[in-house]
N, C-alpha and C positions, 0 to 999 in steps of 0.2 A: 627680723621676726621677734616678737616679744615672747619670752619663755617663762612666764610666771603663773601658769594656769593653776598650780597647786595652791596659790594664794588667793585665787578668785574661784568661788564655787557656787553652784546653784543652791539657793536657800531651800531648806527642807523642813523648817519649823512651821507646820500648818496648825491652825486652831480656829475655833469659831468665836468671832468677836461679838459679844453680847450687846455692846454699846451700839453697834451698827447693824446687828442682826444679819451677819453675812460671814462667809468663809474668808479667812485671812491668812497671809503668809508674813512671818516676821523675819527681817533680814538683819544679820549680824555683820560686823566689819569684815570686808573681803568677800561678801556674798552678792549675788544678783538674782533676779527672777523676772521672767517674761511670761505673758499670758494673753490669750485671746478670750478668756472667760471673765465673768463678772466677779472678780476677786478684789479684796482689799490688800494692798501691800503696805507694810508698816516697818519703820525703823526708828532708832533713836540715835541722834548724831551729837558728837561733841566737836572735836577738831576735824572729823571726817566730813566728806561731802557725799550727798546722794543726788544722782541725776534721775529724774522721772521723765522718761521719753515715751511718746506714743505716736501712732499713726492717727492723725486727727480725723480721718474718715472711717477707718475700720474699727478703731478703738483698741487695736492690738497695742499693748504697752508693757513697760517694764521699769525696774528700778535697780540701781546698784548702790553700793556703800563702800567707799574707798578712801585711802589716805596716801599722800606722797610721803615716803620716808624722809628723814632729815638728810641734808646734804645736797649738793648740786645746785645749779642755777635753774630757777623755774622758767627762765626765758625761752629755752629751746624745747621742742616737742620730743627730741630723741635723747636727751641727757639721761643719766643713770637714775635720777630721782623720778622724772616724769614718766618713765616707761611703765611704772606701775599704774599710774592714772590712765595712761594711754591704753593699756591692756584692759582695764576695767571698763573704759568707755567703748572700746572696739568690740569686746565680747558682748556687751549689752546690745549694741547696734546690730551686730551680725546675727544675734539670736532673734531679734525683732524681725529682721529681713527674712530669716529662715521660716519664721512663723507666718509670713505673708504680708508684713508691713512694707510700704513703699518708701524709699529714702526721701523722695520729694515731698512726702506728706508728714514727715517727722517734725515734732515740736517738743521742746524740753522745758521743764521747770526744775530749778536747781536750789538746793538747800544745804545748810551746814557751814562748816568752816569757822566754828566758834573758837575763841581763845579760852579754852577750858582746862587744858592740861598743865599742871604745875611744871615749871622747868622748861617749857617749850615756847615761852614768850619771845625769847631772843630769836629762835628759829622761825617764829611767826608761821607755824605750820598751817593753822586755819586759813590765814590770808593766802598762803601759797596754794592751798587746795582750791580755794574759791577762784583765784586768778587762773589756775590751770583749767578748771572745768569750763569757764567762760571762753577762754582762748581756744580750747579744743573745739567747742561747739561752733564758734565763729569760723574756725578753719574748715570744719566739716559742713558749713552752711546749714546748720540746723538752728531754727529760730528758738530763741529763749523767750518764752511768753510770760514767765513769772520767776522771781528769785527772792530768796531771803538768806543772805550770806553774811559771814563774819559775826560781829557782836561778841558778847561774853557769856551767852547762855547756851546750854544744851537744848536740843529741839527734838520733839517727837513728831514724825511725819507720817500722815495717812494719805495714801495715794489710791484713787479709784480710776484705773486706766480706762475703763469702758466709757465713763462720762467726763474724764479729764479733771475731776475735782481733786484738789489737794487741801488737806487741813494741817496746819502746823501749830503745835503747842510749844511755847517757850517755857522751859522748866526753870522758872526764876527762883524757886525755893528748893532747888535740888541739893540734897545733902548726901545722896547715895554715891558711893565710889564705883559702882558697877560700870558706868559709862567710861570713866577714866581707865579702869583696869582692863576693860575689853580693848580699848584703843591702844593701851600700852602693850598688851599681848599681841595685838595685830602688828604693831610696829616691830616687835621682836621677830615675828614671822617674816616680815619683809627684810629685815636685816639679815636673817639667816639665808634667805633666798638671794640676795645681793645686798512726878512731883506736882507742881501747880503752875499755872500761868495762863495768859490769855491765848485764845485760839485765833489764828489768822486763816482765812479761807482764800485759796487761789483757784478760782473757777475758770 
């Protein structure tokens, strides 16, 4: 049993997105959100990964935002490092099913895993996060219908669960340290527990 619920929580940052003229929820590191409503889910990723999973028939969908802490071998699903990712994925899937999604109808789009944190190049955190999420979804037999992983840029992800559309903006001219600091803070929580760019559309 994975006991890291204090490090994964329901996102609570609601706002009205003027660009898309709709209600939206912003996810920070360690958060997730599921909905059967016509909401926009938004997050900004550095080394972290977000899985956007939905029932392709009902439109029930959700997103998470997680990182594997340093250490451990990324090869096994039950090692000390991967248990954080495992929990983040399991809680998202379980909440989708509770809301009425059917496991056989689930499909995923995955993003993030950029090499953007100074000092983490050797640990290759972004690549390990990307490898983990793909392996987990393969093991769970959930189809990955789109992905934009690794690289060296942060990403802003916009997910519309009702119609499956995802827009990704790579922050190529990113000079703000907010993303790095959020992810560093998130990593510290895990340890204690154990701009501009082109937009890509994933429809």
